[in-house]
N, CA, C and O atoms as a Maestro MAE file, in Angstrom:
{
 s_m_m2io_version
 :::
 2.0.0
}

f_m_ct {
 s_m_title
 :::
 protein
 m_atom[340] {
  # First column is atom index #
  i_m_mmod_type
  r_m_x_coord
  r_m_y_coord
  r_m_z_coord
  i_m_residue_number
  s_m_chain_name
  s_m_pdb_residue_name
  s_m_pdb_atom_name
  i_m_atomic_number
  :::
  1 25 5.479 5.423 8.504 1 A "MET " " N  " 7
  2 3 6.696 4.730 8.503 1 A "MET " " CA " 6
  3 2 6.080 3.586 7.780 1 A "MET " " C  " 6
  4 15 6.905 2.930 7.145 1 A "MET " " O  " 8
  5 25 4.829 3.164 7.704 2 A "PRO " " N  " 7
  6 3 4.322 1.595 7.580 2 A "PRO " " CA " 6
  7 2 3.823 2.000 5.874 2 A "PRO " " C  " 6
  8 15 4.050 1.264 4.914 2 A "PRO " " O  " 8
  9 25 3.198 3.166 5.813 3 A "ILE " " N  " 7
  10 3 3.272 3.137 4.105 3 A "ILE " " CA " 6
  11 2 4.728 3.228 3.200 3 A "ILE " " C  " 6
  12 15 4.889 2.477 2.237 3 A "ILE " " O  " 8
  13 25 5.454 3.920 3.482 4 A "SER " " N  " 7
  14 3 6.917 4.017 3.102 4 A "SER " " CA " 6
  15 2 7.627 2.729 3.227 4 A "SER " " C  " 6
  16 15 8.373 2.545 2.266 4 A "SER " " O  " 8
  17 25 7.635 2.091 3.810 5 A "LEU " " N  " 7
  18 3 7.892 0.131 3.570 5 A "LEU " " CA " 6
  19 2 6.821 -0.307 2.599 5 A "LEU " " C  " 6
  20 15 7.488 -0.440 1.573 5 A "LEU " " O  " 8
  21 25 5.828 -0.552 2.345 6 A "PHE " " N  " 7
  22 3 4.740 -1.109 1.529 6 A "PHE " " CA " 6
  23 2 5.127 -0.167 0.325 6 A "PHE " " C  " 6
  24 15 5.309 -0.663 -0.787 6 A "PHE " " O  " 8
  25 25 5.228 0.896 0.491 7 A "ILE " " N  " 7
  26 3 5.889 1.582 -1.119 7 A "ILE " " CA " 6
  27 2 7.372 0.923 -1.380 7 A "ILE " " C  " 6
  28 15 7.694 0.699 -2.547 7 A "ILE " " O  " 8
  29 25 8.082 0.678 -0.543 8 A "TYR " " N  " 7
  30 3 9.246 0.038 -0.786 8 A "TYR " " CA " 6
  31 2 9.237 -1.305 -1.095 8 A "TYR " " C  " 6
  32 15 9.989 -1.947 -1.828 8 A "TYR " " O  " 8
  33 25 8.184 -1.683 -0.368 9 A "GLU " " N  " 7
  34 3 8.692 -3.494 -1.194 9 A "GLU " " CA " 6
  35 2 7.607 -3.298 -2.523 9 A "GLU " " C  " 6
  36 15 7.834 -3.935 -3.552 9 A "GLU " " O  " 8
  37 25 6.670 -2.574 -2.458 10 A "LEU " " N  " 7
  38 3 6.412 -2.569 -3.779 10 A "LEU " " CA " 6
  39 2 7.337 -1.848 -5.006 10 A "LEU " " C  " 6
  40 15 6.822 -1.822 -6.124 10 A "LEU " " O  " 8
  41 25 8.188 -1.478 -4.894 11 A "MET " " N  " 7
  42 3 9.180 -0.773 -5.737 11 A "MET " " CA " 6
  43 2 9.900 -2.076 -6.049 11 A "MET " " C  " 6
  44 15 10.140 -2.239 -7.245 11 A "MET " " O  " 8
  45 25 10.386 -3.260 -5.026 12 A "VAL " " N  " 7
  46 3 11.295 -4.363 -4.798 12 A "VAL " " CA " 6
  47 2 10.849 -5.262 -5.620 12 A "VAL " " C  " 6
  48 15 11.656 -5.973 -6.219 12 A "VAL " " O  " 8
  49 25 9.517 -5.402 -5.801 13 A "ILE " " N  " 7
  50 3 8.477 -5.994 -6.401 13 A "ILE " " CA " 6
  51 2 8.966 -6.064 -8.096 13 A "ILE " " C  " 6
  52 15 9.467 -6.874 -8.876 13 A "ILE " " O  " 8
  53 25 8.428 -4.555 -8.082 14 A "ASN " " N  " 7
  54 3 8.553 -4.290 -9.965 14 A "ASN " " CA " 6
  55 2 9.761 -4.678 -10.145 14 A "ASN " " C  " 6
  56 15 9.985 -5.523 -11.012 14 A "ASN " " O  " 8
  57 25 10.878 -4.106 -9.309 15 A "ILE " " N  " 7
  58 3 12.363 -4.305 -9.718 15 A "ILE " " CA " 6
  59 2 12.863 -6.134 -9.993 15 A "ILE " " C  " 6
  60 15 13.690 -6.455 -10.847 15 A "ILE " " O  " 8
  61 25 12.263 -6.980 -9.214 16 A "VAL " " N  " 7
  62 3 12.188 -8.338 -9.676 16 A "VAL " " CA " 6
  63 2 11.623 -8.469 -11.090 16 A "VAL " " C  " 6
  64 15 12.087 -8.773 -12.190 16 A "VAL " " O  " 8
  65 25 10.707 -8.197 -10.719 17 A "LEU " " N  " 7
  66 3 9.592 -8.754 -12.270 17 A "LEU " " CA " 6
  67 2 10.397 -8.008 -13.494 17 A "LEU " " C  " 6
  68 15 10.617 -8.654 -14.519 17 A "LEU " " O  " 8
  69 25 10.751 -6.909 -13.404 18 A "GLY " " N  " 7
  70 3 11.546 -6.130 -14.689 18 A "GLY " " CA " 6
  71 2 12.361 -6.514 -15.066 18 A "GLY " " C  " 6
  72 15 12.381 -6.708 -16.281 18 A "GLY " " O  " 8
  73 25 13.882 -6.961 -14.012 19 A "VAL " " N  " 7
  74 3 14.815 -7.994 -14.503 19 A "VAL " " CA " 6
  75 2 14.391 -9.265 -14.975 19 A "VAL " " C  " 6
  76 15 14.588 -9.639 -16.131 19 A "VAL " " O  " 8
  77 25 13.784 -9.968 -14.065 20 A "PHE " " N  " 7
  78 3 13.137 -11.217 -14.369 20 A "PHE " " CA " 6
  79 2 12.379 -11.007 -16.166 20 A "PHE " " C  " 6
  80 15 12.516 -11.472 -17.297 20 A "PHE " " O  " 8
  81 25 11.975 -10.505 -15.797 21 A "ASN " " N  " 7
  82 3 11.068 -10.513 -17.340 21 A "ASN " " CA " 6
  83 2 12.173 -9.958 -19.008 21 A "ASN " " C  " 6
  84 15 11.922 -10.122 -20.201 21 A "ASN " " O  " 8
  85 25 13.439 -9.259 -18.269 22 A "LEU " " N  " 7
  86 3 14.524 -9.077 -19.567 22 A "LEU " " CA " 6
  87 2 15.340 -10.068 -19.799 22 A "LEU " " C  " 6
  88 15 16.101 -10.039 -20.767 22 A "LEU " " O  " 8
  89 25 15.297 -11.123 -18.915 23 A "ILE " " N  " 7
  90 3 16.113 -12.328 -19.143 23 A "ILE " " CA " 6
  91 2 15.930 -12.861 -20.391 23 A "ILE " " C  " 6
  92 15 14.709 -12.890 -20.544 23 A "ILE " " O  " 8
  93 25 16.649 -13.448 -21.701 24 A "PRO " " N  " 7
  94 3 16.184 -13.940 -22.976 24 A "PRO " " CA " 6
  95 2 16.165 -15.544 -22.892 24 A "PRO " " C  " 6
  96 15 16.886 -16.463 -23.283 24 A "PRO " " O  " 8
  97 25 15.059 -15.414 -22.235 25 A "VAL " " N  " 7
  98 3 14.399 -16.789 -22.705 25 A "VAL " " CA " 6
  99 2 13.131 -17.109 -22.636 25 A "VAL " " C  " 6
  100 15 12.436 -16.598 -21.758 25 A "VAL " " O  " 8
  101 25 12.585 -18.032 -23.568 26 A "PRO " " N  " 7
  102 3 11.461 -17.532 -24.122 26 A "PRO " " CA " 6
  103 2 10.709 -18.013 -22.902 26 A "PRO " " C  " 6
  104 15 11.345 -18.585 -22.016 26 A "PRO " " O  " 8
  105 25 9.143 -17.791 -22.760 27 A "PRO " " N  " 7
  106 3 8.498 -16.437 -23.737 27 A "PRO " " CA " 6
  107 2 8.895 -15.219 -22.695 27 A "PRO " " C  " 6
  108 15 8.046 -14.364 -22.948 27 A "PRO " " O  " 8
  109 25 9.659 -14.754 -21.763 28 A "LEU " " N  " 7
  110 3 10.042 -13.334 -21.422 28 A "LEU " " CA " 6
  111 2 10.327 -12.785 -22.384 28 A "LEU " " C  " 6
  112 15 10.715 -13.271 -23.446 28 A "LEU " " O  " 8
  113 25 10.136 -11.555 -22.065 29 A "ASP " " N  " 7
  114 3 10.337 -10.182 -22.964 29 A "ASP " " CA " 6
  115 2 11.768 -9.988 -23.874 29 A "ASP " " C  " 6
  116 15 11.775 -9.738 -25.079 29 A "ASP " " O  " 8
  117 25 12.865 -10.146 -23.100 30 A "GLY " " N  " 7
  118 3 14.476 -10.041 -23.246 30 A "GLY " " CA " 6
  119 2 14.419 -11.299 -24.820 30 A "GLY " " C  " 6
  120 15 15.012 -11.183 -25.893 30 A "GLY " " O  " 8
  121 25 13.501 -12.376 -24.363 31 A "SER " " N  " 7
  122 3 13.439 -12.977 -25.545 31 A "SER " " CA " 6
  123 2 13.690 -12.772 -27.299 31 A "SER " " C  " 6
  124 15 14.163 -13.291 -28.309 31 A "SER " " O  " 8
  125 25 12.731 -11.205 -26.571 32 A "HIS " " N  " 7
  126 3 11.905 -10.975 -28.220 32 A "HIS " " CA " 6
  127 2 13.193 -9.836 -28.586 32 A "HIS " " C  " 6
  128 15 13.345 -9.435 -29.740 32 A "HIS " " O  " 8
  129 25 13.802 -9.525 -27.811 33 A "VAL " " N  " 7
  130 3 15.343 -8.805 -28.218 33 A "VAL " " CA " 6
  131 2 16.469 -9.340 -29.311 33 A "VAL " " C  " 6
  132 15 16.885 -8.967 -30.408 33 A "VAL " " O  " 8
  133 25 16.834 -10.895 -27.986 34 A "LEU " " N  " 7
  134 3 17.521 -11.839 -28.198 34 A "LEU " " CA " 6
  135 2 17.191 -12.704 -29.861 34 A "LEU " " C  " 6
  136 15 17.992 -12.777 -30.792 34 A "LEU " " O  " 8
  137 25 16.351 -13.043 -29.835 35 A "ARG " " N  " 7
  138 3 15.737 -13.658 -31.257 35 A "ARG " " CA " 6
  139 2 15.767 -12.629 -32.514 35 A "ARG " " C  " 6
  140 15 15.942 -13.233 -33.572 35 A "ARG " " O  " 8
  141 25 15.669 -11.547 -32.624 36 A "HIS " " N  " 7
  142 3 15.661 -10.728 -33.810 36 A "HIS " " CA " 6
  143 2 17.333 -10.785 -34.583 36 A "HIS " " C  " 6
  144 15 17.526 -10.564 -35.779 36 A "HIS " " O  " 8
  145 25 18.363 -11.113 -33.621 37 A "PHE " " N  " 7
  146 3 19.505 -11.364 -34.294 37 A "PHE " " CA " 6
  147 2 20.005 -12.844 -34.848 37 A "PHE " " C  " 6
  148 15 20.969 -13.041 -35.588 37 A "PHE " " O  " 8
  149 25 19.208 -13.714 -34.365 38 A "LEU " " N  " 7
  150 3 19.559 -15.397 -34.695 38 A "LEU " " CA " 6
  151 2 19.004 -15.617 -35.964 38 A "LEU " " C  " 6
  152 15 17.889 -15.293 -36.374 38 A "LEU " " O  " 8
  153 25 20.396 -16.519 -36.840 39 A "PRO " " N  " 7
  154 3 19.715 -17.004 -38.038 39 A "PRO " " CA " 6
  155 2 18.526 -17.935 -38.059 39 A "PRO " " C  " 6
  156 15 18.408 -18.829 -37.221 39 A "PRO " " O  " 8
  157 25 17.653 -17.723 -39.014 40 A "GLU " " N  " 7
  158 3 16.341 -18.899 -39.167 40 A "GLU " " CA " 6
  159 2 16.173 -19.728 -37.989 40 A "GLU " " C  " 6
  160 15 15.537 -19.548 -36.950 40 A "GLU " " O  " 8
  161 25 17.282 -21.179 -38.623 41 A "PRO " " N  " 7
  162 3 17.340 -21.975 -38.010 41 A "PRO " " CA " 6
  163 2 17.478 -21.904 -36.173 41 A "PRO " " C  " 6
  164 15 16.801 -22.363 -35.253 41 A "PRO " " O  " 8
  165 25 18.143 -21.463 -36.220 42 A "ILE " " N  " 7
  166 3 18.582 -21.006 -34.829 42 A "ILE " " CA " 6
  167 2 17.505 -21.089 -34.067 42 A "ILE " " C  " 6
  168 15 17.085 -21.994 -33.347 42 A "ILE " " O  " 8
  169 25 16.980 -19.679 -34.400 43 A "ARG " " N  " 7
  170 3 15.271 -19.076 -33.950 43 A "ARG " " CA " 6
  171 2 14.539 -20.458 -34.049 43 A "ARG " " C  " 6
  172 15 14.022 -20.914 -33.029 43 A "ARG " " O  " 8
  173 25 14.491 -20.959 -34.911 44 A "LYS " " N  " 7
  174 3 12.748 -21.488 -34.649 44 A "LYS " " CA " 6
  175 2 13.912 -22.860 -33.529 44 A "LYS " " C  " 6
  176 15 13.097 -23.397 -32.778 44 A "LYS " " O  " 8
  177 25 15.088 -23.363 -33.302 45 A "VAL " " N  " 7
  178 3 15.290 -23.996 -32.327 45 A "VAL " " CA " 6
  179 2 14.987 -23.226 -30.721 45 A "VAL " " C  " 6
  180 15 14.341 -23.616 -29.748 45 A "VAL " " O  " 8
  181 25 15.808 -21.929 -30.993 46 A "TYR " " N  " 7
  182 3 15.360 -21.316 -30.009 46 A "TYR " " CA " 6
  183 2 14.008 -21.345 -29.197 46 A "TYR " " C  " 6
  184 15 13.805 -21.560 -28.001 46 A "TYR " " O  " 8
  185 25 13.086 -21.038 -30.313 47 A "ASP " " N  " 7
  186 3 12.094 -20.919 -29.742 47 A "ASP " " CA " 6
  187 2 11.418 -21.944 -29.107 47 A "ASP " " C  " 6
  188 15 10.932 -21.710 -28.001 47 A "ASP " " O  " 8
  189 25 11.255 -23.419 -29.782 48 A "THR " " N  " 7
  190 3 11.216 -24.341 -29.300 48 A "THR " " CA " 6
  191 2 11.675 -24.661 -27.845 48 A "THR " " C  " 6
  192 15 10.760 -24.986 -27.089 48 A "THR " " O  " 8
  193 25 12.651 -24.635 -27.438 49 A "MET " " N  " 7
  194 3 13.282 -24.986 -26.649 49 A "MET " " CA " 6
  195 2 13.432 -24.174 -25.106 49 A "MET " " C  " 6
  196 15 14.029 -24.401 -24.054 49 A "MET " " O  " 8
  197 25 12.292 -22.825 -25.773 50 A "GLY " " N  " 7
  198 3 12.239 -21.837 -24.695 50 A "GLY " " CA " 6
  199 2 11.619 -22.493 -23.474 50 A "GLY " " C  " 6
  200 15 11.928 -22.536 -22.283 50 A "GLY " " O  " 8
  201 25 10.850 -22.879 -24.045 51 A "TRP " " N  " 7
  202 3 9.818 -23.623 -21.889 51 A "TRP " " CA " 6
  203 2 10.820 -24.381 -21.805 51 A "TRP " " C  " 6
  204 15 11.060 -23.771 -22.847 51 A "TRP " " O  " 8
  205 25 11.997 -25.372 -21.572 52 A "VAL " " N  " 7
  206 3 12.832 -26.401 -20.709 52 A "VAL " " CA " 6
  207 2 13.618 -25.237 -20.644 52 A "VAL " " C  " 6
  208 15 14.243 -25.364 -19.592 52 A "VAL " " O  " 8
  209 25 14.092 -23.679 -21.417 53 A "GLY " " N  " 7
  210 3 14.818 -23.028 -20.286 53 A "GLY " " CA " 6
  211 2 13.969 -22.219 -19.451 53 A "GLY " " C  " 6
  212 15 14.522 -21.936 -18.388 53 A "GLY " " O  " 8
  213 25 13.303 -21.954 -19.525 54 A "LEU " " N  " 7
  214 3 12.234 -20.910 -18.939 54 A "LEU " " CA " 6
  215 2 12.071 -22.412 -17.214 54 A "LEU " " C  " 6
  216 15 12.515 -22.180 -16.089 54 A "LEU " " O  " 8
  217 25 11.687 -23.111 -17.434 55 A "LEU " " N  " 7
  218 3 11.692 -24.293 -16.475 55 A "LEU " " CA " 6
  219 2 12.943 -24.290 -15.722 55 A "LEU " " C  " 6
  220 15 12.950 -24.141 -14.500 55 A "LEU " " O  " 8
  221 25 14.051 -24.460 -16.451 56 A "VAL " " N  " 7
  222 3 15.401 -24.673 -15.659 56 A "VAL " " CA " 6
  223 2 15.985 -22.864 -14.689 56 A "VAL " " C  " 6
  224 15 16.750 -22.662 -13.746 56 A "VAL " " O  " 8
  225 25 15.405 -22.223 -15.284 57 A "LEU " " N  " 7
  226 3 16.013 -20.811 -15.011 57 A "LEU " " CA " 6
  227 2 15.218 -20.625 -13.564 57 A "LEU " " C  " 6
  228 15 15.789 -20.139 -12.588 57 A "LEU " " O  " 8
  229 25 13.579 -21.148 -13.532 58 A "VAL " " N  " 7
  230 3 12.851 -21.149 -12.348 58 A "VAL " " CA " 6
  231 2 13.189 -21.610 -11.465 58 A "VAL " " C  " 6
  232 15 13.060 -21.100 -10.352 58 A "VAL " " O  " 8
  233 25 14.086 -23.456 -11.839 59 A "TYR " " N  " 7
  234 3 13.678 -24.257 -10.452 59 A "TYR " " CA " 6
  235 2 14.959 -24.429 -10.122 59 A "TYR " " C  " 6
  236 15 15.118 -25.117 -9.114 59 A "TYR " " O  " 8
  237 25 16.253 -23.896 -10.816 60 A "PHE " " N  " 7
  238 3 17.495 -24.073 -10.641 60 A "PHE " " CA " 6
  239 2 18.152 -22.705 -10.412 60 A "PHE " " C  " 6
  240 15 19.122 -22.672 -9.655 60 A "PHE " " O  " 8
  241 25 17.736 -21.607 -10.973 61 A "GLY " " N  " 7
  242 3 18.726 -20.663 -11.474 61 A "GLY " " CA " 6
  243 2 17.979 -19.411 -9.667 61 A "GLY " " C  " 6
  244 15 17.736 -18.208 -9.564 61 A "GLY " " O  " 8
  245 25 17.925 -20.156 -9.031 62 A "GLY " " N  " 7
  246 3 17.622 -19.339 -7.691 62 A "GLY " " CA " 6
  247 2 18.827 -18.182 -7.663 62 A "GLY " " C  " 6
  248 15 18.346 -17.148 -8.127 62 A "GLY " " O  " 8
  249 25 20.163 -18.000 -7.299 63 A "ASN " " N  " 7
  250 3 21.047 -18.179 -7.411 63 A "ASN " " CA " 6
  251 2 21.909 -16.969 -8.243 63 A "ASN " " C  " 6
  252 15 22.610 -15.993 -7.975 63 A "ASN " " O  " 8
  253 25 21.469 -17.575 -9.240 64 A "PHE " " N  " 7
  254 3 21.708 -16.727 -11.075 64 A "PHE " " CA " 6
  255 2 20.976 -15.409 -10.581 64 A "PHE " " C  " 6
  256 15 21.463 -14.296 -10.386 64 A "PHE " " O  " 8
  257 25 19.591 -15.873 -10.424 65 A "LEU " " N  " 7
  258 3 18.633 -14.659 -10.242 65 A "LEU " " CA " 6
  259 2 18.838 -13.622 -9.136 65 A "LEU " " C  " 6
  260 15 18.669 -12.416 -9.316 65 A "LEU " " O  " 8
  261 25 19.107 -14.019 -8.309 66 A "SER " " N  " 7
  262 3 19.868 -13.017 -7.336 66 A "SER " " CA " 6
  263 2 20.457 -12.207 -7.563 66 A "SER " " C  " 6
  264 15 20.238 -11.008 -7.393 66 A "SER " " O  " 8
  265 25 22.157 -13.237 -8.411 67 A "HIS " " N  " 7
  266 3 22.771 -11.783 -8.841 67 A "HIS " " CA " 6
  267 2 22.459 -11.290 -10.102 67 A "HIS " " C  " 6
  268 15 23.104 -11.113 -11.135 67 A "HIS " " O  " 8
  269 25 21.916 -11.207 -9.941 68 A "LEU " " N  " 7
  270 3 21.191 -10.552 -11.655 68 A "LEU " " CA " 6
  271 2 20.568 -9.585 -10.878 68 A "LEU " " C  " 6
  272 15 21.173 -8.546 -11.143 68 A "LEU " " O  " 8
  273 25 19.601 -9.314 -9.977 69 A "ILE " " N  " 7
  274 3 18.893 -8.836 -9.109 69 A "ILE " " CA " 6
  275 2 19.269 -7.836 -8.408 69 A "ILE " " C  " 6
  276 15 18.867 -6.675 -8.483 69 A "ILE " " O  " 8
  277 25 20.220 -8.382 -7.564 70 A "SER " " N  " 7
  278 3 20.303 -7.322 -6.275 70 A "SER " " CA " 6
  279 2 21.261 -6.325 -6.648 70 A "SER " " C  " 6
  280 15 21.506 -5.406 -5.867 70 A "SER " " O  " 8
  281 25 21.878 -6.420 -7.858 71 A "PRO " " N  " 7
  282 3 22.854 -4.963 -8.004 71 A "PRO " " CA " 6
  283 2 21.716 -4.137 -8.743 71 A "PRO " " C  " 6
  284 15 21.989 -2.941 -8.639 71 A "PRO " " O  " 8
  285 25 20.685 -4.315 -9.364 72 A "VAL " " N  " 7
  286 3 19.126 -3.341 -9.837 72 A "VAL " " CA " 6
  287 2 18.847 -2.868 -8.294 72 A "VAL " " C  " 6
  288 15 19.203 -1.811 -7.772 72 A "VAL " " O  " 8
  289 25 18.179 -3.845 -7.768 73 A "ILE " " N  " 7
  290 3 17.831 -3.556 -5.580 73 A "ILE " " CA " 6
  291 2 18.961 -2.455 -5.482 73 A "ILE " " C  " 6
  292 15 18.767 -1.275 -5.775 73 A "ILE " " O  " 8
  293 25 19.691 -2.769 -5.214 74 A "GLY " " N  " 7
  294 3 21.236 -1.421 -4.387 74 A "GLY " " CA " 6
  295 2 21.571 -0.311 -5.277 74 A "GLY " " C  " 6
  296 15 22.263 0.655 -4.956 74 A "GLY " " O  " 8
  297 25 20.981 -0.533 -6.527 75 A "ALA " " N  " 7
  298 3 21.683 1.120 -6.852 75 A "ALA " " CA " 6
  299 2 19.779 1.593 -6.905 75 A "ALA " " C  " 6
  300 15 19.462 2.705 -7.327 75 A "ALA " " O  " 8
  301 25 18.855 0.728 -6.494 76 A "ALA " " N  " 7
  302 3 17.430 1.886 -6.598 76 A "ALA " " CA " 6
  303 2 17.510 2.272 -4.885 76 A "ALA " " C  " 6
  304 15 17.076 3.406 -4.682 76 A "ALA " " O  " 8
  305 25 17.921 1.642 -3.771 77 A "ASP " " N  " 7
  306 3 18.819 1.553 -3.005 77 A "ASP " " CA " 6
  307 2 19.236 3.398 -2.218 77 A "ASP " " C  " 6
  308 15 18.838 4.222 -1.394 77 A "ASP " " O  " 8
  309 25 20.542 3.070 -3.471 78 A "SER " " N  " 7
  310 3 21.151 4.305 -3.149 78 A "SER " " CA " 6
  311 2 20.737 5.621 -4.125 78 A "SER " " C  " 6
  312 15 21.491 6.588 -4.244 78 A "SER " " O  " 8
  313 25 19.701 5.541 -4.665 79 A "ILE " " N  " 7
  314 3 18.926 6.366 -4.850 79 A "ILE " " CA " 6
  315 2 18.085 7.388 -3.885 79 A "ILE " " C  " 6
  316 15 18.081 8.612 -3.763 79 A "ILE " " O  " 8
  317 25 17.252 6.127 -3.147 80 A "LEU " " N  " 7
  318 3 16.296 6.174 -2.304 80 A "LEU " " CA " 6
  319 2 17.494 7.109 -0.993 80 A "LEU " " C  " 6
  320 15 16.991 7.745 -0.067 80 A "LEU " " O  " 8
  321 25 18.432 7.048 -1.104 81 A "ILE " " N  " 7
  322 3 18.694 6.706 0.303 81 A "ILE " " CA " 6
  323 2 19.226 8.431 -0.119 81 A "ILE " " C  " 6
  324 15 18.933 9.410 0.567 81 A "ILE " " O  " 8
  325 25 19.744 8.456 -0.918 82 A "ARG " " N  " 7
  326 3 20.020 10.519 -1.867 82 A "ARG " " CA " 6
  327 2 18.961 11.305 -1.779 82 A "ARG " " C  " 6
  328 15 18.996 12.465 -1.366 82 A "ARG " " O  " 8
  329 25 18.058 10.762 -2.130 83 A "ILE " " N  " 7
  330 3 16.413 11.239 -2.255 83 A "ILE " " CA " 6
  331 2 16.103 11.504 -0.610 83 A "ILE " " C  " 6
  332 15 16.118 12.609 -0.068 83 A "ILE " " O  " 8
  333 25 15.968 10.893 -0.301 84 A "ALA " " N  " 7
  334 3 15.593 11.185 1.515 84 A "ALA " " CA " 6
  335 2 16.520 11.997 2.149 84 A "ALA " " C  " 6
  336 15 16.130 12.700 3.081 84 A "ALA " " O  " 8
  337 25 17.976 12.025 1.718 85 A "SER " " N  " 7
  338 3 18.711 12.595 3.029 85 A "SER " " CA " 6
  339 2 18.904 14.542 2.616 85 A "SER " " C  " 6
  340 15 19.439 15.296 3.429 85 A "SER " " O  " 8
  :::
 }
 m_bond[339] {
  # First column is bond index #
  i_m_from
  i_m_to
  i_m_order
  :::
  1 1 2 1
  2 2 3 1
  3 3 4 2
  4 3 5 1
  5 5 6 1
  6 6 7 1
  7 7 8 2
  8 7 9 1
  9 9 10 1
  10 10 11 1
  11 11 12 2
  12 11 13 1
  13 13 14 1
  14 14 15 1
  15 15 16 2
  16 15 17 1
  17 17 18 1
  18 18 19 1
  19 19 20 2
  20 19 21 1
  21 21 22 1
  22 22 23 1
  23 23 24 2
  24 23 25 1
  25 25 26 1
  26 26 27 1
  27 27 28 2
  28 27 29 1
  29 29 30 1
  30 30 31 1
  31 31 32 2
  32 31 33 1
  33 33 34 1
  34 34 35 1
  35 35 36 2
  36 35 37 1
  37 37 38 1
  38 38 39 1
  39 39 40 2
  40 39 41 1
  41 41 42 1
  42 42 43 1
  43 43 44 2
  44 43 45 1
  45 45 46 1
  46 46 47 1
  47 47 48 2
  48 47 49 1
  49 49 50 1
  50 50 51 1
  51 51 52 2
  52 51 53 1
  53 53 54 1
  54 54 55 1
  55 55 56 2
  56 55 57 1
  57 57 58 1
  58 58 59 1
  59 59 60 2
  60 59 61 1
  61 61 62 1
  62 62 63 1
  63 63 64 2
  64 63 65 1
  65 65 66 1
  66 66 67 1
  67 67 68 2
  68 67 69 1
  69 69 70 1
  70 70 71 1
  71 71 72 2
  72 71 73 1
  73 73 74 1
  74 74 75 1
  75 75 76 2
  76 75 77 1
  77 77 78 1
  78 78 79 1
  79 79 80 2
  80 79 81 1
  81 81 82 1
  82 82 83 1
  83 83 84 2
  84 83 85 1
  85 85 86 1
  86 86 87 1
  87 87 88 2
  88 87 89 1
  89 89 90 1
  90 90 91 1
  91 91 92 2
  92 91 93 1
  93 93 94 1
  94 94 95 1
  95 95 96 2
  96 95 97 1
  97 97 98 1
  98 98 99 1
  99 99 100 2
  100 99 101 1
  101 101 102 1
  102 102 103 1
  103 103 104 2
  104 103 105 1
  105 105 106 1
  106 106 107 1
  107 107 108 2
  108 107 109 1
  109 109 110 1
  110 110 111 1
  111 111 112 2
  112 111 113 1
  113 113 114 1
  114 114 115 1
  115 115 116 2
  116 115 117 1
  117 117 118 1
  118 118 119 1
  119 119 120 2
  120 119 121 1
  121 121 122 1
  122 122 123 1
  123 123 124 2
  124 123 125 1
  125 125 126 1
  126 126 127 1
  127 127 128 2
  128 127 129 1
  129 129 130 1
  130 130 131 1
  131 131 132 2
  132 131 133 1
  133 133 134 1
  134 134 135 1
  135 135 136 2
  136 135 137 1
  137 137 138 1
  138 138 139 1
  139 139 140 2
  140 139 141 1
  141 141 142 1
  142 142 143 1
  143 143 144 2
  144 143 145 1
  145 145 146 1
  146 146 147 1
  147 147 148 2
  148 147 149 1
  149 149 150 1
  150 150 151 1
  151 151 152 2
  152 151 153 1
  153 153 154 1
  154 154 155 1
  155 155 156 2
  156 155 157 1
  157 157 158 1
  158 158 159 1
  159 159 160 2
  160 159 161 1
  161 161 162 1
  162 162 163 1
  163 163 164 2
  164 163 165 1
  165 165 166 1
  166 166 167 1
  167 167 168 2
  168 167 169 1
  169 169 170 1
  170 170 171 1
  171 171 172 2
  172 171 173 1
  173 173 174 1
  174 174 175 1
  175 175 176 2
  176 175 177 1
  177 177 178 1
  178 178 179 1
  179 179 180 2
  180 179 181 1
  181 181 182 1
  182 182 183 1
  183 183 184 2
  184 183 185 1
  185 185 186 1
  186 186 187 1
  187 187 188 2
  188 187 189 1
  189 189 190 1
  190 190 191 1
  191 191 192 2
  192 191 193 1
  193 193 194 1
  194 194 195 1
  195 195 196 2
  196 195 197 1
  197 197 198 1
  198 198 199 1
  199 199 200 2
  200 199 201 1
  201 201 202 1
  202 202 203 1
  203 203 204 2
  204 203 205 1
  205 205 206 1
  206 206 207 1
  207 207 208 2
  208 207 209 1
  209 209 210 1
  210 210 211 1
  211 211 212 2
  212 211 213 1
  213 213 214 1
  214 214 215 1
  215 215 216 2
  216 215 217 1
  217 217 218 1
  218 218 219 1
  219 219 220 2
  220 219 221 1
  221 221 222 1
  222 222 223 1
  223 223 224 2
  224 223 225 1
  225 225 226 1
  226 226 227 1
  227 227 228 2
  228 227 229 1
  229 229 230 1
  230 230 231 1
  231 231 232 2
  232 231 233 1
  233 233 234 1
  234 234 235 1
  235 235 236 2
  236 235 237 1
  237 237 238 1
  238 238 239 1
  239 239 240 2
  240 239 241 1
  241 241 242 1
  242 242 243 1
  243 243 244 2
  244 243 245 1
  245 245 246 1
  246 246 247 1
  247 247 248 2
  248 247 249 1
  249 249 250 1
  250 250 251 1
  251 251 252 2
  252 251 253 1
  253 253 254 1
  254 254 255 1
  255 255 256 2
  256 255 257 1
  257 257 258 1
  258 258 259 1
  259 259 260 2
  260 259 261 1
  261 261 262 1
  262 262 263 1
  263 263 264 2
  264 263 265 1
  265 265 266 1
  266 266 267 1
  267 267 268 2
  268 267 269 1
  269 269 270 1
  270 270 271 1
  271 271 272 2
  272 271 273 1
  273 273 274 1
  274 274 275 1
  275 275 276 2
  276 275 277 1
  277 277 278 1
  278 278 279 1
  279 279 280 2
  280 279 281 1
  281 281 282 1
  282 282 283 1
  283 283 284 2
  284 283 285 1
  285 285 286 1
  286 286 287 1
  287 287 288 2
  288 287 289 1
  289 289 290 1
  290 290 291 1
  291 291 292 2
  292 291 293 1
  293 293 294 1
  294 294 295 1
  295 295 296 2
  296 295 297 1
  297 297 298 1
  298 298 299 1
  299 299 300 2
  300 299 301 1
  301 301 302 1
  302 302 303 1
  303 303 304 2
  304 303 305 1
  305 305 306 1
  306 306 307 1
  307 307 308 2
  308 307 309 1
  309 309 310 1
  310 310 311 1
  311 311 312 2
  312 311 313 1
  313 313 314 1
  314 314 315 1
  315 315 316 2
  316 315 317 1
  317 317 318 1
  318 318 319 1
  319 319 320 2
  320 319 321 1
  321 321 322 1
  322 322 323 1
  323 323 324 2
  324 323 325 1
  325 325 326 1
  326 326 327 1
  327 327 328 2
  328 327 329 1
  329 329 330 1
  330 330 331 1
  331 331 332 2
  332 331 333 1
  333 333 334 1
  334 334 335 1
  335 335 336 2
  336 335 337 1
  337 337 338 1
  338 338 339 1
  339 339 340 2
  :::
 }
}
């Protein structure tokens, strides 16, 4: 049982990091996808303001991040329950 809980916690950590990195705020990976669709003047502003957006997201976005990550963890939980049954 302790090994399965450890593996479960590793899965949760990977999901949190994956969803967090897909948020379109520079320097996260999701920003690289979004910035290719922006016109050049807006892209420059987007790149320079990215660190501010990241700081705001980290310090004030706890509830926002929770709403993004919870459904993904719930889906992974339901898949694991189906596999275990």
